[in-house]
Every structure is written in structure tokens, then in C-alpha cells.
C-alpha positions as CSV (number, residue, x, y, z in Angstrom):
1,M,101.7,140.6,15.0
2,P,99.8,142.7,12.5
3,G,99.1,146.2,13.9
4,E,101.4,145.6,16.9
5,H,103.4,148.6,18.1
6,V,106.3,148.5,20.5
7,K,108.3,151.6,21.5
8,F,111.8,150.2,22.0
9,E,113.9,152.0,24.6
10,L,117.0,149.8,24.6
11,I,118.7,148.0,21.8
12,A,121.5,145.6,22.7
13,G,124.0,143.9,20.4
14,F,125.7,140.7,21.6
15,G,129.3,139.8,20.9
16,N,132.7,139.3,22.5
17,P,134.9,142.3,23.3
18,G,138.5,142.6,21.9
19,S,140.1,142.7,18.5
20,D,140.6,138.9,18.4
21,Y,136.8,138.5,18.1
22,A,135.8,141.7,16.3
23,A,135.4,140.0,12.8
24,T,134.0,136.7,14.0
25,R,130.4,135.5,13.3
26,H,129.5,135.6,17.0
27,N,129.9,139.4,16.9
28,A,127.1,140.1,14.4
29,G,125.1,141.8,17.1
30,F,128.0,144.2,17.8
31,W,128.2,144.9,14.1
32,F,124.6,146.0,14.0
33,V,124.6,148.3,17.1
34,D,128.0,149.8,16.1
35,E,126.5,150.8,12.7
36,L,123.3,152.0,14.4
37,A,125.3,154.3,16.7
38,R,127.3,155.6,13.7
39,Q,124.1,156.2,11.7
40,Y,122.5,158.3,14.5
41,G,125.6,160.0,15.9
42,G,126.0,158.0,19.1
43,T,129.3,157.2,20.9
44,F,129.9,154.1,23.0
45,N,131.5,154.6,26.4
46,T,132.4,151.7,28.7
47,D,130.6,152.0,32.0
48,K,131.9,149.7,34.7
49,R,128.7,149.9,36.7
50,F,127.0,148.2,33.8
51,F,129.7,145.8,32.6
52,A,128.9,147.2,29.2
53,A,129.6,149.9,26.6
54,V,126.6,152.2,26.4
55,A,125.6,154.9,23.9
56,D,122.4,156.9,23.5
57,I,120.9,158.1,20.3
58,R,117.8,160.1,19.4
59,V,115.4,158.8,16.8
60,E,112.5,161.0,15.9
61,G,112.9,162.8,19.2
62,R,113.0,159.7,21.4
63,K,116.1,158.7,23.4
64,I,117.2,155.1,22.8
65,F,120.0,153.4,24.7
66,L,122.4,151.2,22.8
67,V,124.2,148.5,24.8
68,K,127.2,146.2,24.1
69,P,127.8,143.9,27.1
70,M,131.5,143.6,27.8
71,N,131.6,140.4,29.9
72,Y,131.8,138.0,26.9
73,M,128.9,136.3,25.2
74,N,128.1,133.8,28.0
75,N,127.6,136.6,30.5
76,S,125.8,139.0,28.2
77,G,122.8,139.2,30.4
78,Q,124.7,140.9,33.2
79,G,125.3,144.1,31.3
80,L,121.9,144.1,29.6
81,A,120.1,143.6,32.9
82,A,122.2,146.2,34.7
83,V,121.4,148.9,32.2
84,A,117.7,147.9,31.9
85,R,117.2,148.0,35.7
86,F,119.1,151.3,36.2
87,Y,116.9,153.0,33.6
88,K,113.8,151.1,34.6
89,I,113.2,149.6,31.1
90,D,110.8,146.8,30.8
91,P,112.0,143.7,28.9
92,S,109.2,144.1,26.4
93,R,110.8,147.4,25.3
94,I,114.2,145.8,24.7
95,L,115.5,144.5,21.3
96,V,118.5,142.2,21.3
97,A,120.5,141.8,18.0
98,H,122.4,138.5,17.9
99,D,123.9,135.9,15.5
100,E,121.5,133.2,14.6
101,L,122.7,129.7,13.5
102,D,119.3,128.6,12.3
103,L,119.2,131.3,9.6
104,P,121.4,131.3,6.5
105,P,123.7,134.3,6.0
106,G,121.8,137.2,4.5
107,H,118.6,136.4,6.3
108,I,117.4,138.6,9.2
109,R,114.3,138.3,11.3
110,L,112.4,140.0,14.0
111,K,111.1,137.7,16.7
112,K,109.0,138.4,19.8
113,A,110.0,136.8,23.1
114,G,110.7,133.1,23.4
115,G,113.5,130.9,24.7
116,H,117.2,130.9,24.1
117,G,117.4,128.3,21.3
118,G,120.8,127.2,22.6
119,H,122.3,130.7,22.3
120,N,124.4,131.4,25.4
121,G,124.0,135.1,25.3
122,L,120.2,134.7,25.2
123,R,120.3,132.0,27.8
124,D,122.1,134.4,30.2
125,S,119.8,137.2,29.4
126,L,116.7,135.2,30.2
127,A,118.3,134.3,33.6
128,K,119.5,137.8,34.5
129,L,116.4,139.7,33.3
130,G,114.1,137.0,34.7
131,S,112.1,137.3,31.6
132,G,112.1,136.2,28.0
133,D,109.7,138.9,26.9
134,F,112.4,140.9,25.0
135,W,112.5,141.1,21.2
136,R,115.2,139.6,19.1
137,L,116.8,140.8,15.8
138,R,118.2,137.4,14.5
139,I,121.1,137.9,12.1
140,G,121.7,134.7,10.1
141,I,125.2,133.3,10.1
142,G,124.4,129.8,8.9
143,H,125.1,126.5,10.6
144,P,128.3,124.4,10.3
145,G,126.2,121.2,9.9
146,H,127.0,119.5,13.2
147,K,126.5,120.5,16.8
148,S,130.1,119.7,17.7
149,A,131.4,122.2,15.3
150,V,129.3,125.1,16.5
151,S,131.7,126.6,19.0
152,G,134.6,126.8,16.6
153,Y,132.3,128.0,13.8
154,V,130.9,131.1,15.6
155,L,134.3,132.2,16.7
156,K,135.7,132.2,13.2
157,R,135.4,134.7,10.4
158,A,132.8,134.1,7.7
159,T,133.8,133.5,4.1
160,A,133.9,136.6,1.9
161,E,130.6,135.6,0.3
162,Q,128.9,135.0,3.6
163,Q,130.2,138.2,5.1
164,Q,128.8,140.2,2.1
165,L,125.4,138.6,2.6
166,M,125.4,139.3,6.4
167,D,126.5,142.9,5.7
168,E,123.7,143.4,3.3
169,A,121.2,142.0,5.8
170,I,122.4,144.4,8.5
171,E,122.3,147.3,6.0
172,L,118.6,146.4,5.4
173,A,117.9,146.5,9.1
174,L,119.7,149.9,9.4
175,R,117.5,151.3,6.5
176,E,114.5,150.1,8.4
177,S,115.8,151.2,11.8
178,A,113.5,154.1,12.3
179,T,110.5,151.8,11.6
180,I,111.9,149.2,14.0
181,I,112.6,151.6,16.8
182,D,109.3,153.3,16.4
183,G,107.8,149.9,16.8
184,D,105.8,149.5,13.7
185,I,106.4,145.8,13.8
186,N,104.2,144.8,10.9
187,V,105.9,147.1,8.5
188,A,109.4,146.3,9.8
189,T,108.8,142.6,9.7
190,K,107.4,142.7,6.2
191,A,110.5,144.6,5.0
192,L,113.0,142.2,6.7
193,H,111.3,138.9,6.1
194,S,110.6,139.6,2.4
195,H,114.3,139.9,1.8
196,K,115.5,136.8,-0.2
197,P,119.2,136.7,-0.5
198,P,121.0,134.2,-2.8
199,T,122.2,131.0,-1.1
200,T,125.9,130.4,-0.6
């Protein structure tokens, strides 16, 4: 990874649409892209062609598409793939922000390609894109401790302490957003991965 550069053209955030889900852990990806749009003056508009809400921003003169799939988490890949194909964006230039059970709240990581790790939004994206070559911004939400409790856990609000840690991790990624978008992976990774939040 040292020295690697990727010029991202599309950043997607995964979550579930609607006020009932807005504050739940599964919507961490939405939180990130919403703040990214706010930071750079972008406005999301729902486009039925894409099954997604789409915004565009300019970062250091480059146009970047922000995407929030609106078909619920399990069908996230439909909106992501529709936008990527319409604008002819290669999977390797896509960054997906999503909640990550395997990281504690407050931890945030960049990852290149790979499988879905049991995440249904990633699972659908691999299927719809036909590729796992996209990058991931993994936003830690912690694990409930048992597999049977996962579905209920991700669809509930975090505790106040956990939410604060997640918000701080997202704020860190937003501060590093220009570096991430410009694709200076080594610098961005060092900044994100060196962040050591307290445990809850």
C-alpha cells in the first residue's frame, strides 16, 4: 500500500432510508456521506433511474459523485452499480463507507477490495458490480457478542458513549477527506489507523 494512489470518482455510503433508521448503527455510511456533502456544498437528490440519492461535489477541482442507495441495505448494490455504470466508473475508483461489526466504535479503517465479510450491503455490491475491487471505509460499530444478536443490534441506536466515538471517527475521516479523495492512500491510512480511541 505505501505509495499507492487512487483517484476516487464515486463515494457511496450504505444505510437504510427513512426516519425510522436514520440514527441506527447500520446507517453509519449514510452519516459519513451526508457530512461529506455538507462539507463540500453538495445536495442529494433522489434519482429513480439509479434507485439512489446522488450528489456531486468538487474537491481540488475534481468532480466526485456521492451516492446513497435507497433500496435498503440488502439491495445497496443496485443503486451503486447503476450510478457506476451510467458514469462509466471503474470499481477500483469507488469507495464505499459502511458500518463494521469487527471494529469497535471509534475505529475507522481503509481497506482495499476483498469479500463481503457477512455485510449484506457489500454482498449485494459484489454481486451487482461483478467485482470486489472497490475500496471500503469501515466505520466501527462494535459487535453484540453473538451472531444471533447482530440483526437487532445494527438496527438499534448506539449508546451515547458509542455514538460519540463513532462521530469522532467520522469527523477524523472528514478532516482527511481531501487526502482520501485525492488517493494518497499511505497518508490517509496512517492518519486513520493511528487513531486510538478509548474503549467503551
